[in-house]
Wavefront OBJ file of the C-alpha trace (Angstrom):
o trace
v 75.652 20.179 127.083
v 79.197 19.530 128.422
v 81.399 22.132 130.066
v 83.588 22.672 126.941
v 80.574 23.455 124.751
v 79.176 25.819 127.417
v 82.539 27.606 127.694
v 82.782 27.907 123.876
v 79.254 29.300 123.658
v 79.995 31.894 126.380
v 83.179 32.964 124.599
v 81.358 33.383 121.274
v 78.650 35.396 123.020
v 81.193 37.679 124.704
v 83.100 38.109 121.423
v 79.905 38.961 119.530
v 78.877 41.416 122.257
v 82.295 43.102 122.112
v 82.158 43.259 118.308
v 78.674 44.797 118.394
v 79.888 47.416 120.879
v 82.840 48.343 118.669
v 80.582 48.606 115.603
v 78.162 50.866 117.508
v 81.023 53.130 118.635
v 82.346 53.358 115.068
v 78.915 54.118 113.666
v 78.339 56.816 116.283
v 81.762 58.314 115.561
v 81.029 58.429 111.820
v 77.593 59.912 112.512
v 78.962 62.724 114.669
v 81.764 63.358 112.163
v 79.208 63.727 109.377
v 77.199 66.138 111.524
v 80.343 68.185 112.174
v 81.214 68.273 108.468
v 77.650 69.287 107.655
v 77.821 72.270 109.985
v 81.319 73.248 108.837
v 80.354 73.232 105.170
v 77.046 74.858 106.042
v 78.849 77.749 107.682
v 81.157 78.164 104.699
v 78.845 77.598 101.783
v 75.312 78.332 102.880
v 76.158 81.946 103.524
v 76.650 84.574 100.849
v 78.998 83.786 97.953
v 80.370 87.331 97.787
v 81.535 89.616 100.589
v 82.817 93.211 100.416
v 84.913 94.557 103.264
v 86.261 98.023 104.105
v 89.516 98.661 105.930
v 88.628 100.696 109.033
v 91.560 103.031 108.317
v 89.867 104.179 105.130
v 86.878 105.320 107.158
v 88.431 106.664 110.351
v 91.396 108.370 108.693
v 90.040 109.263 105.240
v 86.244 109.216 105.480
v 85.667 106.516 102.848
v 82.488 104.449 103.197
v 80.813 101.565 101.331
v 77.059 101.076 100.985
v 74.508 99.345 98.756
v 71.606 101.714 99.421
v 72.081 105.390 98.407
v 69.405 106.325 100.959
v 71.318 104.694 103.815
v 74.876 106.024 103.826
v 76.421 104.882 107.084
v 79.740 103.300 107.982
v 79.716 99.555 107.504
v 82.768 97.346 107.569
v 81.158 94.616 105.433
v 78.485 94.112 102.803
v 77.083 90.766 101.679
v 75.570 89.712 98.377
v 72.798 87.123 98.311
v 73.512 83.921 96.398
v 71.224 82.907 93.504
v 68.834 80.068 94.208
v 70.607 77.975 91.558
v 73.838 78.118 89.590
v 73.688 76.356 86.230
v 75.956 77.305 83.332
v 74.872 80.121 81.023
v 76.376 82.249 78.267
v 77.664 85.774 78.837
v 75.393 86.708 75.926
v 72.389 86.020 78.164
v 73.287 88.730 80.672
v 71.042 91.827 80.561
v 72.651 94.784 78.789
v 71.560 97.107 81.598
v 72.790 94.829 84.402
v 74.958 97.626 85.867
v 72.104 100.127 86.063
v 70.754 98.863 89.383
v 70.222 101.335 92.203
v 72.118 99.051 94.579
v 72.104 95.718 96.378
v 71.501 92.226 95.048
v 69.752 91.906 91.700
v 70.496 88.310 90.768
v 69.055 86.708 87.670
v 68.566 83.110 86.642
v 71.903 81.354 87.264
v 74.011 84.459 87.892
v 74.943 86.672 90.822
v 74.715 90.442 90.412
v 75.423 92.940 93.167
v 75.779 96.723 93.063
v 77.384 98.902 95.712
v 79.109 102.239 96.108
v 82.367 103.635 97.487
v 82.187 107.286 98.545
v 84.670 109.811 99.902
v 82.781 111.579 102.680
v 85.956 113.165 104.033
v 87.547 116.553 103.382
v 90.709 115.556 101.507
v 91.750 113.865 98.297
v 92.616 110.225 99.003
v 93.382 106.963 97.260
v 92.455 103.350 97.920
v 93.163 99.812 96.718
v 90.562 97.203 95.820
v 91.496 93.515 95.992
v 89.223 90.939 94.368
v 90.072 87.507 95.755
v 89.021 83.864 95.472
v 88.622 82.731 99.089
v 87.660 79.101 98.573
v 86.813 76.665 95.784
v 85.325 73.176 95.656
v 85.744 70.835 92.654
v 87.692 73.398 90.593
v 84.544 75.276 89.645
v 86.702 78.413 89.265
v 88.026 76.896 86.010
v 84.763 77.857 84.313
v 83.652 80.854 86.390
v 83.537 84.401 85.049
v 83.670 87.481 87.270
v 82.718 90.737 85.610
v 83.512 93.989 87.407
v 81.696 97.148 86.376
v 83.254 100.345 87.696
v 81.413 103.528 86.767
v 79.801 101.772 83.769
v 83.049 100.343 82.362
v 83.653 96.630 82.817
v 86.323 93.945 82.694
v 85.536 90.218 82.662
v 88.008 88.015 84.533
v 88.676 84.289 84.129
v 91.389 81.781 84.949
v 93.771 80.843 82.170
v 92.585 77.933 80.050
v 93.972 74.422 80.297
v 96.328 75.464 77.468
v 97.565 78.358 79.650
v 96.033 80.956 77.349
v 93.418 83.649 78.144
v 89.799 82.632 77.735
v 87.849 84.410 75.010
v 87.087 88.075 75.771
v 88.502 87.883 79.310
v 91.388 89.180 81.387
v 93.299 86.430 83.250
v 93.393 86.291 87.039
v 96.385 88.195 88.383
v 97.619 85.013 90.056
v 96.330 81.997 91.958
v 93.688 83.191 94.420
v 93.934 86.836 93.280
v 91.566 87.955 90.540
v 92.706 91.560 90.308
v 94.083 94.475 92.306
v 93.184 98.065 91.400
v 94.613 101.336 92.721
v 92.199 104.267 92.763
v 93.922 107.660 92.942
v 92.720 111.265 93.094
v 89.523 110.286 94.923
v 88.147 113.712 95.772
v 85.711 114.657 98.565
v 82.182 113.835 97.397
v 83.377 111.440 94.682
v 81.444 108.177 94.336
v 82.575 105.027 92.560
v 79.785 102.671 91.552
v 80.597 98.957 91.333
v 78.564 96.071 89.982
v 79.918 92.552 90.366
v 78.496 89.792 88.170
v 79.437 86.131 88.610
v 78.372 83.178 86.478
v 79.535 79.822 85.107
v 80.362 80.192 81.423
v 78.810 77.347 79.431
v 81.136 77.836 76.440
v 84.244 77.248 78.574
v 85.842 73.859 77.774
v 86.330 73.332 81.520
v 82.566 73.584 82.038
v 81.914 69.846 82.231
v 80.597 67.195 84.607
v 83.771 67.372 86.710
v 82.635 70.642 88.299
v 79.091 69.516 89.109
v 78.327 70.356 92.738
v 81.221 72.809 92.912
v 81.247 75.937 95.044
v 83.164 79.218 95.040
v 83.481 82.114 97.465
v 84.983 85.448 96.476
v 85.569 88.695 98.331
v 86.432 92.276 97.491
v 88.483 94.203 100.002
v 88.966 97.965 100.037
v 92.173 98.894 101.820
v 94.386 101.920 102.351
v 97.570 100.003 101.546
v 98.119 96.965 99.370
v 100.377 94.114 100.459
v 101.351 91.441 97.946
v 99.390 88.273 98.694
l 1 2 3 4 5 6 7 8 9 10 11 12 13 14 15 16 17 18 19 20 21 22 23 24 25 26 27 28 29 30 31 32 33 34 35 36 37 38 39 40 41 42 43 44 45 46 47 48 49 50 51 52 53 54 55 56 57 58 59 60 61 62 63 64 65 66 67 68 69 70 71 72 73 74 75 76 77 78 79 80 81 82 83 84 85 86 87 88 89 90 91 92 93 94 95 96 97 98 99 100 101 102 103 104 105 106 107 108 109 110 111 112 113 114 115 116 117 118 119 120 121 122 123 124 125 126 127 128 129 130 131 132 133 134 135 136 137 138 139 140 141 142 143 144 145 146 147 148 149 150 151 152 153 154 155 156 157 158 159 160 161 162 163 164 165 166 167 168 169 170 171 172 173 174 175 176 177 178 179 180 181 182 183 184 185 186 187 188 189 190 191 192 193 194 195 196 197 198 199 200 201 202 203 204 205 206 207 208 209 210 211 212 213 214 215 216 217 218 219 220 221 222 223 224 225 226 227 228 229 230 231 232
């Protein structure tokens, strides 16, 4: 083998070695990026789908508390609802008629989330509060077909986004605006008064937007109880 062929072979070897090194670095970078994304999405979406929070001012200044167990009435700044094991589309007609009669906590059914909790005035004066029901995050526009029903002291309203035609979905109240489902102002909340809430969330199978495009979608919502409401 002459010197030119030896030199050419060495160059090809070095080039191949350099290329292999670059490929390994790229593959490792992609691997670690995927791990990071896995943990980020795990933190966001493997936790509860529904969170309730209480403004500390409502407790410290007005004596308002939230709880999901009538036998355990203590101050808590947050409550969390467990997510159902699966979320396939269903009809609102399939929901139990007595779904709001739970004694408290998570009482999910097949393909729907149901959570009951209480707001109580343990103070000594008449107060008021605001409740804000918000959409915190959405993947694959699953909120287009989601229904959120809010029972308050046995009376309920079912909320949904406007349809693709910009009209209200059947038997629903439209979201107040993008990211805000509804805001309610409770007044004349006397000492000893208790408001019972049940939140039900499902994917409505009769919604035209309930199609393959939302498969694998996720949604997180929250309900905040605050002493003052600021436009979001």
